[in-house]
N, C-alpha and C positions, 0 to 999 in steps of 0.2 A: 502503015504498024496497025498490027490487030493486037484490040485491046481484049485484057487479061481479062479469062468467064471465067465464073468457079458452076456456074451451072449452062446444061445446055441451049443456043439461043434459041431454036424452035420446040423447046419443049411445051408438052399437051399433058402437062400431070393433072391429074384430078384431087387436086385440093378437095375441092366444096366436098365429095362424099364422104367426105372423114367427117364432117358435121354430125353429123350423126352418132357418134362415139364423142370427138370432144365438147361437143357442148354439155352433152350431160357430169362427160369430166370434167369440166373445170367447174359443175355449176353443182357436184358432190363435195369437187375438192374444196372452191370454196364456202360451205354447207360447214362442212367441219372446220373448218379457220373460226371462221362464229364461232362453231364453238366449243373449240381450245381456249378459244380466248377469253370465254367467260368461264371457263372451266380451270384452266393453267395459267392462263395471263401469259402477258411477256416478262421476261428477267431484266429489271429498268436497271440500269445503273445508275451509281452512287447521283450523277449529273441529276437524275429524274426523283429518286428518294432520298436523299439526302444522305449523312455519315461519313464513317472514313473506311479510308479501302485502303490494305495491305498489301504492298505485293512482295511473296519473301523467293530467295531462291538460296537451294543448300547447300555447307559451305564442303560438304562432304555424305559422298551412298547416295539413296535414295531418299527423297521426303515422303513423312507418312503424315499422312493429311486425315487420318483416325486420329491421333495425338493433338494433331494439330489442332482438328479443332476441337476436340474433349480439352486441352489445355486452356483453350483460348474462351470458351466457355465458363473456364473455373473463373473467371477475372471477371466476371460477374458485372460484364456493360449487357445483358440482354442476350434475345436468340444470335448466333453467330454464324454465319456461311463461309467457310473455307472450299475454294476449288482448286484442283490443277488446271493446270494450263501450258499451254506453250512447251517447252522443249520442258523433258523430264525433270525433274528437281524444283519446280518454279509453283508458287503457291501461290492464292489471293486470298485474304480473307476480309471479311466485309460486316465491320459494325454495325449496330441502329444510332443512329441521332441519340445523340446523351441530352438530358435536363443539363444546366448551366452554365450553356453557350459557348466563346469558343474555349475555356479554363476546362470544361467537363472533355471538349474533343482533343485539347492535347493531353491530358490524365490517360483515353486512352491508349495514344502514339507509345507513351510514355511506359507504359506496363507492359504492353508489345512486345517495346525493346527489349525488358527486363525480362519478358521472358523466354525469347526467339532469339536474341542478339547472338547468344552461345551459339549456336549450330545452323543459322540463319544469316543470310547478309539481308539489307533494308535495302528493297530496290526499288520502291516507291510507294512514295505515303499522300492518301490525297483525302482534303476532308469537303463536305458540300452542305451547311446549313440546310434548316428547314423553310426559311424562306430564300433563299437562292436557289434549291428545288423545286422549291412549288413558280419560280419568276420562270425558270427555263424550262419547267413542263405548257405552263401556258403559252410560253413563247416557241417553240417547236409545236405543239397543237394548231396553232392562229397563224404559223408558216404553211402547215401541210394542207389547210382549208383554202390558206388565201392561194397557195400557188395551184388546188385543183379548181377554186373558182377561176380564175384568172385562164387555164386549159376551156373551160367551159368556154367562157365566155372567145376565147380564142376560137374555137370549133366552130364554135356558132356563126360567126362571121367569116368563116373562113372555106367552110360548106354549105351543102343544103341541110334541113335539118334532118331528114334520118341519119345522111353521113355525118355529121355532128353528132350523135345518137352512139351510132358503132363507134366512132372512134371514143366519145368516152367509157363505152362501157367496157371498153379494151383496155383501157390507161384504169380506171376501178377493177378490172381484173387483176392487172400484173400489180399495184399499191398491194392488191391483198394477198397476193400469193406471196409477193415477199415480204410482209406482214407476218403471213407463214411459216418462212423461211427460220423467221427469227422465235415463233414461240414452237415449234418442231424439237428444232437443235440445242433453245433456251441458247443463243448466242444473248451477249448483253445488247440491251436494248438502250442508246444514250443518243446523244445530241450527233457526233461522225455517224448514227444511225438514220437521222434526222435527214441530214447531207445527202447517204446516198440515198433513204426515197424522193429524192425529191433532184435527184441525178435519173432516177431511172423516171419518172416521171415524163422527164425532157427525151428522154432514149426513146420510150413507148412513144408518146409524139409524134417521133420523129421518123422512126418506122410505119408508126398507121397513116400519115400523111404521103408519104410517098406513096403506099399504093392506093392508097383513096384519092392520089393527083389520079394516076394512069386507071384509076378508074371511070375518073366523071372523062377522061378524055376520051377512053373508049364507047362511053354511052353518047357521045355527040357522032362518036362515027359509024356504031354498029347501034343503028337504034330498032333493030329485030333480034337480036342475039337473045337466046333467054338467059335470064340473072346470074345463072350456072354457070356453062360457060362463060360469060363475059367475065365475071372474078376469079376465075380459072386461067384465064387471057391476062389478066390483069396482072396477079401473083406472078405465074411464070416469065410474063417480059419485066415484071421490076425484081425475081429472086436471086440474079446473078447480082445486082446491085445490095441487096442485104444479104449475099453470102458474104459478098465480099468487107461491109462493113460491119457484118458479125465477128471476122473469121478477124480483122486486125485489132477491135475490140478485144476481143477473147484472150488472144495472145497477149498486149498490154498490161492488161486483168491482171492474167498467169501468171506475167512478169513477177509484179507489184505483190502477188501473196506469197510467191515463192521468197522473194529476193528482195522484194519490199523495208521490212524488219516487223517487227509488231505495233508502231504506230499507226502505219497505216492497214496492216492485212484484214481486222476485220473490215475494215469500208470497202475492200480492193475484192473480200469474200461474198459481199451482198452482190454487191452493182456483175461479179461474177456470173452470181448466181440469178439476179435479175434482167442480165441481157439476154441469157436464155428464153425466160419468161414471159419476156417481152420479144422478142422473136417472133415464139410459138403461136403468142398474142396476135400480133400482126396479123398472122397470115389463119389462125384457123380459131379465133374468136372476133374480130374484129370485122375480119370480112364474111364468115359467114353469116353476123348479127344483119347483114344488109340485106336476104334473102330474106329475115320475118319482117323487119324493118319494113323491107315495100321498098327495093332501091328503083323500079321504073316510076311508081307512084310521087317518090320524094322527085326524079327528075319531071316529073311533067307539071309539077307543081311549080316548078321553080319557072321552067319557060313558059305557062300560062299566068302568071305572074310579073315576067318579065315582055310577055307579048302586047299590042299598044290595044288600049279597047276603041272596041268600035262603038259609031255615034249613035 
C-alpha cells in the first residue's frame, strides 16, 4: 500500500536560494517587533495587570461602546478600557485596581451593575488583586525562561554545536514572531497566552529536529556535497512529513477556532498562527542559518573529537 504524500517524492525544489530574501525579511520583522514592544507593548490581560473585568451582552439592539465608556469613566474608578469582542453586541469593561482591598473591588462591580444592568446582561465578572497579578507575571516569566533553557540544553546534547545554535535561532525567532502577533493585533496577553507560547516552543523544536536529523544523516552519506544542495535535499526528503503534520494540526486548530467557543478561541488562534510561523522557520530560518554557522565545520569538529588520538 502506497503511503500518503503531500509533496513530490523526488522533488528538487531549491529552498536555500530563498535565504537571501527570507533572512533579511525575518531580521527586519524581528527588529520591528522589538520596537513595537517598547513603544506599544502587549495588551496584558487582567491576569497580569490586576483589576476588574466585566463582560456585557446587550439585551436588544446594538452595543454602544462609546456611551458605555463615557458612563463607566463617570463612575470615578480611574481610566477605564471598553472593547467590543466576539459577536455583535458584546463588550468588555476593564477597571484598574482600586485601593481598599476586596471591598473596593466589590464596590466597582456593584456600581457597574447599577449602571448597566438595565441595558446589558452581565456574562462574566473577574477580579484579580495586585499581589496575585504580580505573582502570575513572575510565574509566567519564569516558566518561559526555564522552558527556553531546557530547549537549549536539549539541543546542545542532541546535536553538534552549530546544529544546536541553528535550532535555537529558529525557536527564538518563533517565540518573537508569536509575541509580535500579540502586539500587532492587541490580542489580550494572559496566562492562556503563556501556555500557547510554550506549546509553540515544543512544536518549533519538533519541526526543526526532524529536518536536522535528516541533515545530519545526509552529512555522513554525502561527504562532498555542497552545503546548499545538502540542505535542499534534507528539506525535500522531509517535506512530505512536514506537510502532513502541518495540515493535520492546522485543520484541528481551525476547527477549534470556528467551533471551540470563546473559552479556548484565543489559545487556538495563537496556535494557528504559531504553527505557520514554526513551519516557515524550520525551512527558511533554521536551515539556512547552518550555511552561515558552518555546517561542514561542525561535522568535522565532531568527527575529530570522536576519533581516537594517536600516541
